[in-house]
C-alpha positions as CSV (number, residue, x, y, z in Angstrom):
1,M,0.4,0.1,0.2
2,S,1.6,3.0,-0.9
3,K,1.7,6.6,1.6
4,L,-0.9,8.0,0.1
5,S,-3.2,5.3,0.3
6,R,-2.3,4.0,3.7
7,A,-3.3,7.7,4.7
8,A,-6.7,7.9,3.1
9,A,-7.4,5.0,5.1
10,T,-6.1,6.0,8.1
11,S,-8.4,9.0,8.1
12,Q,-11.1,7.2,6.9
13,T,-10.9,4.6,9.9
14,L,-10.3,7.2,12.2
15,S,-12.8,9.9,11.2
16,L,-15.5,7.4,11.4
17,V,-14.8,6.1,14.7
18,A,-14.2,9.4,16.5
19,M,-17.0,11.0,14.9
20,E,-19.1,8.2,16.6
21,E,-18.0,8.6,19.3
22,A,-18.5,12.1,19.7
23,S,-22.1,11.4,18.2
24,R,-22.4,9.5,22.0
25,L,-22.1,12.7,23.4
26,G,-24.3,14.7,21.5
27,L,-21.5,16.6,19.5
28,R,-21.0,17.1,16.1
29,E,-17.1,18.6,16.4
30,A,-15.1,15.7,16.8
31,D,-11.7,16.5,18.8
32,L,-8.0,15.2,20.4
33,E,-10.3,13.6,23.0
34,H,-12.6,11.4,20.6
35,L,-8.8,10.8,18.0
36,L,-7.5,8.8,20.9
37,L,-10.9,6.8,21.5
38,A,-10.3,6.0,17.8
39,L,-6.8,5.1,18.0
40,V,-7.7,3.0,20.9
41,V,-9.9,0.5,18.9
42,S,-7.2,0.7,16.3
43,D,-6.2,-2.9,14.5
44,Q,-2.9,-0.7,13.6
45,P,0.1,-1.0,15.9
46,A,-1.0,2.2,17.6
47,G,-4.1,0.5,18.9
48,I,-2.2,-2.8,19.9
49,A,0.1,-0.3,22.0
50,L,-2.5,1.8,23.4
51,R,-4.5,-1.4,24.7
52,S,-1.4,-3.6,25.6
53,T,-0.7,-0.6,28.4
54,G,-4.3,-1.3,30.1
55,I,-6.2,0.9,28.1
56,T,-9.3,-0.2,27.8
57,L,-12.6,1.3,25.5
58,A,-14.8,1.4,28.2
59,D,-11.9,3.2,30.6
60,A,-11.0,5.6,27.9
61,R,-14.8,6.7,27.7
62,T,-14.7,7.3,31.4
63,A,-11.6,9.5,31.3
64,V,-12.9,11.6,28.3
65,E,-17.1,12.2,30.1
66,S,-14.7,12.3,33.8
67,L,-12.6,15.7,32.1
68,H,-15.3,17.0,30.1
69,S,-17.1,17.4,33.6
70,E,-14.1,19.1,35.5
71,Q,-13.8,21.6,32.9
72,L,-17.4,22.7,33.3
73,A,-16.9,22.7,36.4
74,S,-13.8,25.0,36.3
75,L,-16.5,27.2,34.7
76,G,-19.0,27.3,37.1
77,I,-21.2,25.0,35.5
78,S,-22.6,22.7,38.3
79,T,-25.3,20.9,35.7
80,G,-23.0,18.5,33.9
81,L,-23.2,17.1,30.2
82,P,-26.1,14.2,29.3
83,D,-25.4,10.6,30.0
84,A,-23.5,9.3,26.8
85,G,-26.5,7.5,25.0
86,R,-25.7,5.7,21.2
87,I,-23.9,5.8,18.0
88,V,-26.1,8.1,16.2
89,F,-23.4,9.4,13.9
90,H,-25.2,7.2,10.9
91,E,-28.6,8.5,11.8
92,T,-27.9,12.5,11.7
93,G,-25.6,14.5,9.9
94,G,-23.4,17.7,10.3
95,Y,-20.2,16.4,11.6
96,E,-16.0,17.6,11.7
97,W,-13.2,18.0,13.1
98,T,-11.9,20.6,15.1
99,R,-9.3,22.5,13.3
100,R,-6.5,21.4,16.0
101,A,-7.5,17.9,15.2
102,S,-7.6,18.6,11.4
103,D,-4.2,19.6,11.6
104,L,-2.8,16.8,13.6
105,I,-4.0,14.4,10.9
106,G,-2.2,16.1,8.3
107,R,0.7,16.6,10.3
108,A,1.0,12.8,10.3
109,A,0.7,11.9,6.9
110,G,3.1,15.2,5.9
111,R,7.3,14.9,4.6
112,G,9.1,12.5,6.0
113,R,6.1,10.5,7.9
114,A,4.2,7.3,7.3
115,G,0.6,8.7,7.7
116,D,-0.6,6.0,9.7
117,A,-2.0,5.4,13.3
118,A,1.1,4.7,14.0
119,A,2.1,8.8,13.2
120,V,-1.0,10.3,14.5
121,L,-0.4,8.4,17.4
122,R,2.8,10.1,17.6
123,E,1.6,13.3,17.1
124,L,-1.2,13.2,19.8
125,L,1.0,12.7,22.2
126,A,3.4,15.3,21.3
127,E,0.5,17.9,21.1
128,P,1.2,21.0,23.7
129,S,-2.1,21.5,25.3
130,G,-1.5,18.5,27.5
131,L,-5.0,17.4,26.9
132,V,-4.1,13.7,26.5
133,T,-1.0,13.5,28.8
134,D,-3.7,14.4,31.7
135,L,-6.6,11.2,30.2
136,L,-3.2,8.9,30.0
137,E,-2.8,9.8,33.3
138,R,-6.4,9.2,34.4
139,L,-5.5,6.1,32.6
140,G,-2.7,4.9,34.6
141,T,0.3,5.9,32.1
142,T,2.1,8.4,30.7
143,P,3.2,9.6,26.4
144,Q,6.7,8.1,27.5
145,Q,5.4,4.3,28.4
146,V,3.0,4.7,25.2
147,L,5.5,5.2,22.9
148,A,8.1,3.0,24.6
149,E,4.8,0.2,23.6
150,L,4.5,1.1,20.0
151,A,7.7,1.0,19.8
152,R,7.9,-2.4,21.2
153,V,4.7,-3.5,18.9
154,E,5.9,-2.2,15.5
155,A,9.5,-3.9,16.3
156,E,7.5,-7.4,15.9
157,P,6.9,-9.1,12.7
158,R,3.5,-8.7,11.7
159,P,2.9,-11.5,9.2
160,R,0.6,-11.2,6.2
161,Q,-1.7,-13.9,4.7
162,A,-1.0,-13.6,0.8
163,R,-4.3,-14.8,-0.9
164,P,-4.0,-15.9,-4.2
165,R,-5.6,-13.9,-7.0
166,A,-8.8,-16.1,-8.7
167,P,-9.3,-15.9,-12.2
168,G,-12.6,-13.3,-12.8
169,V,-12.4,-12.6,-9.5
170,A,-12.3,-9.8,-7.5
171,T,-10.9,-9.7,-3.8
172,G,-11.1,-6.8,-1.2
173,S,-9.8,-7.2,2.3
174,A,-10.1,-5.1,5.6
175,E,-9.1,-5.5,9.8
176,T,-10.6,-4.1,12.4
177,F,-10.5,-4.3,16.0
178,V,-13.1,-5.2,18.2
179,P,-13.9,-4.5,21.9
180,A,-15.6,-7.7,22.4
181,S,-14.2,-11.5,23.6
182,V,-13.9,-13.7,20.1
183,D,-17.5,-15.3,21.6
184,E,-19.6,-12.2,21.7
185,V,-18.4,-11.7,18.2
186,W,-18.8,-15.2,16.9
187,A,-22.3,-15.4,18.0
188,L,-23.2,-11.8,15.6
189,V,-21.1,-13.2,12.8
190,S,-22.0,-16.8,12.5
191,A,-25.8,-16.2,13.4
192,P,-28.6,-15.7,9.9
193,G,-30.9,-13.6,11.9
194,R,-28.1,-11.5,12.8
195,V,-26.4,-10.3,8.9
196,P,-28.5,-7.5,8.9
197,E,-26.6,-5.6,12.1
198,W,-22.9,-6.3,10.1
199,Y,-24.3,-6.4,6.3
200,P,-25.6,-3.2,5.2
201,S,-27.2,-4.0,1.9
202,I,-30.1,-6.5,4.1
203,A,-32.6,-5.2,5.7
204,S,-33.6,-8.2,7.1
205,V,-33.4,-12.1,7.1
206,E,-36.6,-14.8,6.9
207,T,-35.6,-17.6,9.9
208,T,-37.0,-20.4,11.1
209,G,-35.1,-21.5,14.4
210,S,-34.9,-25.0,13.3
211,G,-31.1,-25.1,13.2
212,E,-30.5,-26.9,10.3
213,E,-30.9,-24.4,7.5
214,T,-28.4,-23.5,5.3
215,T,-29.8,-20.9,3.1
216,W,-31.8,-18.4,3.7
217,A,-34.7,-15.8,2.0
218,A,-33.9,-12.5,2.7
219,R,-34.9,-8.5,1.8
220,T,-32.4,-5.8,0.6
221,S,-32.6,-2.7,2.2
222,T,-34.4,0.0,0.9
223,T,-33.7,2.7,3.2
224,D,-30.3,4.3,4.6
225,S,-28.9,4.4,8.2
226,S,-30.9,7.6,8.5
227,G,-34.2,6.7,7.2
228,K,-33.6,7.8,4.3
229,P,-35.4,6.1,1.1
230,V,-32.6,4.7,-1.1
231,R,-33.1,3.5,-5.3
232,V,-32.8,-0.1,-5.6
233,R,-33.3,-2.0,-8.5
234,P,-36.5,-4.2,-8.3
235,D,-34.4,-7.6,-9.3
236,R,-32.0,-6.8,-6.2
237,L,-35.2,-6.6,-3.7
238,R,-34.7,-10.0,-2.9
239,C,-31.7,-11.6,-1.2
240,Q,-31.0,-15.2,-1.2
241,V,-28.3,-15.8,1.9
242,E,-26.2,-19.1,2.6
243,L,-24.0,-20.4,4.8
244,V,-20.9,-21.7,2.9
245,D,-19.0,-22.8,5.4
246,S,-17.7,-22.3,8.9
247,S,-15.6,-23.4,11.9
248,P,-16.7,-22.6,15.5
249,R,-15.6,-18.9,16.6
250,T,-12.7,-18.8,13.7
251,R,-13.9,-18.1,10.6
252,V,-17.3,-18.2,8.7
253,R,-18.3,-17.8,5.2
254,W,-21.2,-16.2,3.9
255,R,-22.6,-16.5,0.0
256,F,-25.3,-13.4,-1.0
257,V,-27.2,-14.0,-4.3
258,Y,-30.1,-11.9,-5.7
259,P,-32.7,-14.4,-7.5
260,D,-34.3,-12.2,-9.6
261,A,-31.3,-10.5,-11.1
262,A,-30.6,-11.6,-14.9
263,V,-26.8,-12.5,-14.5
264,R,-26.3,-14.0,-11.0
265,R,-22.8,-12.4,-9.7
266,P,-23.1,-13.7,-6.3
267,V,-21.0,-12.0,-3.3
268,V,-18.6,-14.1,-0.8
269,V,-17.7,-12.9,2.5
270,E,-15.3,-14.2,4.9
271,I,-15.2,-13.3,8.5
272,A,-12.1,-14.5,10.9
273,L,-11.8,-14.2,13.9
274,A,-8.7,-14.6,16.4
275,P,-8.1,-13.3,20.2
276,T,-6.1,-10.2,20.8
277,A,-4.9,-7.8,23.8
278,G,-8.4,-6.2,25.0
279,G,-11.0,-8.0,22.6
280,T,-11.1,-9.2,19.3
281,Q,-9.3,-9.1,15.3
282,V,-11.7,-9.1,12.6
283,S,-10.6,-9.7,9.2
284,V,-13.1,-9.4,6.8
285,V,-12.6,-10.6,3.1
286,Q,-15.3,-10.0,-0.1
287,T,-15.2,-11.3,-3.2
288,W,-17.4,-11.0,-6.6
289,V,-17.2,-12.3,-10.1
290,R,-16.4,-9.9,-12.3
291,S,-18.1,-9.2,-15.6
292,T,-17.3,-11.4,-18.6
293,G,-17.4,-10.8,-22.5
294,W,-18.0,-7.2,-23.7
295,R,-18.8,-6.4,-20.4
296,A,-15.9,-7.0,-19.2
297,V,-13.8,-5.0,-22.2
298,V,-16.2,-2.0,-20.8
299,A,-15.6,-1.9,-17.0
300,A,-11.4,-2.3,-17.7
301,P,-11.0,0.9,-17.4
302,L,-12.9,1.4,-14.3
303,R,-10.6,-1.2,-12.5
304,P,-8.8,1.0,-10.1
305,L,-12.7,3.0,-9.1
306,Q,-13.5,-1.0,-8.4
307,R,-11.2,-1.3,-6.0
308,V,-11.8,1.3,-4.1
309,L,-15.2,0.2,-4.1
310,L,-14.3,-3.1,-3.1
311,W,-12.2,-2.0,-0.4
312,L,-15.0,0.5,1.4
313,A,-17.5,-2.2,0.8
314,V,-15.1,-4.3,3.8
315,F,-14.0,-1.6,5.3
316,Q,-17.9,-1.1,6.2
317,T,-18.6,-4.3,7.6
318,G,-15.9,-4.3,9.5
319,S,-17.0,-1.1,10.9
320,A,-20.5,-2.2,11.2
321,I,-19.3,-5.5,13.3
322,S,-17.2,-2.9,15.5
323,R,-19.7,-0.3,16.2
324,A,-22.2,-3.0,16.8
325,F,-20.3,-3.7,20.5
326,R,-19.6,-0.4,21.2
327,Q,-22.8,0.8,21.4
328,P,-23.7,1.8,25.3
329,H,-26.5,-1.5,25.9
330,L,-23.7,-4.7,25.0
331,P,-21.9,-6.4,27.7
332,S,-18.7,-5.7,26.1
333,D,-18.8,-2.2,26.0
334,R,-19.4,-2.4,30.3
335,D,-16.9,-5.4,30.9
336,S,-13.6,-5.4,29.9
337,A,-12.4,-8.1,32.9
338,S,-14.3,-10.3,29.9
339,Y,-11.9,-10.0,27.0
340,P,-9.0,-12.1,26.2
341,Q,-5.7,-11.3,26.7
342,E,-2.7,-12.0,24.7
């Protein structure tokens, strides 16, 4: 991955999570503290380093909320902030970075810097306001300890699995960290009735509860996350969801087909789980069959755009899995002691 692509992917990932976290607090601007929360759940070495110091998302959220309350009290405001609620970023609009947070992310992608989450974390730790230092002290650590842990994590080899490219098939992959145990994540991604919670284009799946099915009828979403109608082709309203294979608590593979489409090009989504410090590392791989014949010739110049769209698709799936466990009603959001440790 080029530096430009890495910086763009990092910015997209951190921006989404930070603004989701800001939306829990009723805010429309994401600032440095929300950037720290996004880094805590990053799948990159920056997130691993923060979690290796013992920081959990639940504890980091508590530290941020405590800091906000103290800041208001210092101004003579005793009413306090409303309790944190659900993530409503996808149902609302008008979110943006504060100027200092935006400038910081820009510096992390500047000359001589990698543009990844580690570069963002280093800039955040060097930020002169003292806000992040204060938060880290509340969490029982210091910028120096985090930097030392980051250096250790970056020095460790990170295995990469090369996936063979099959002719006529497009493949995209993404990694994400989920602040929940493998058992909790498995319960989500292996249940047909819960597919709509992590696969954005599916609105509902019809299940009988017999436990013997491997194929289910589903309906495609006709509204976006904010409730606004979206245009869906008539031949895409029905979908067939098939469980291709699974290995309990390790891997599951789903196949999505539109039975009414004149040309059926199935989409296969494979989700792999592995325990890691503070939760679960989730790998999402999505494949679909490319067009053939004259359609393939016409589509060839659009391959770069197709790769971007494919990455966005797997990114959205991974983000939805993570977001499901960052909503306040889930036990994983309250009980950090249940997380497996490396």
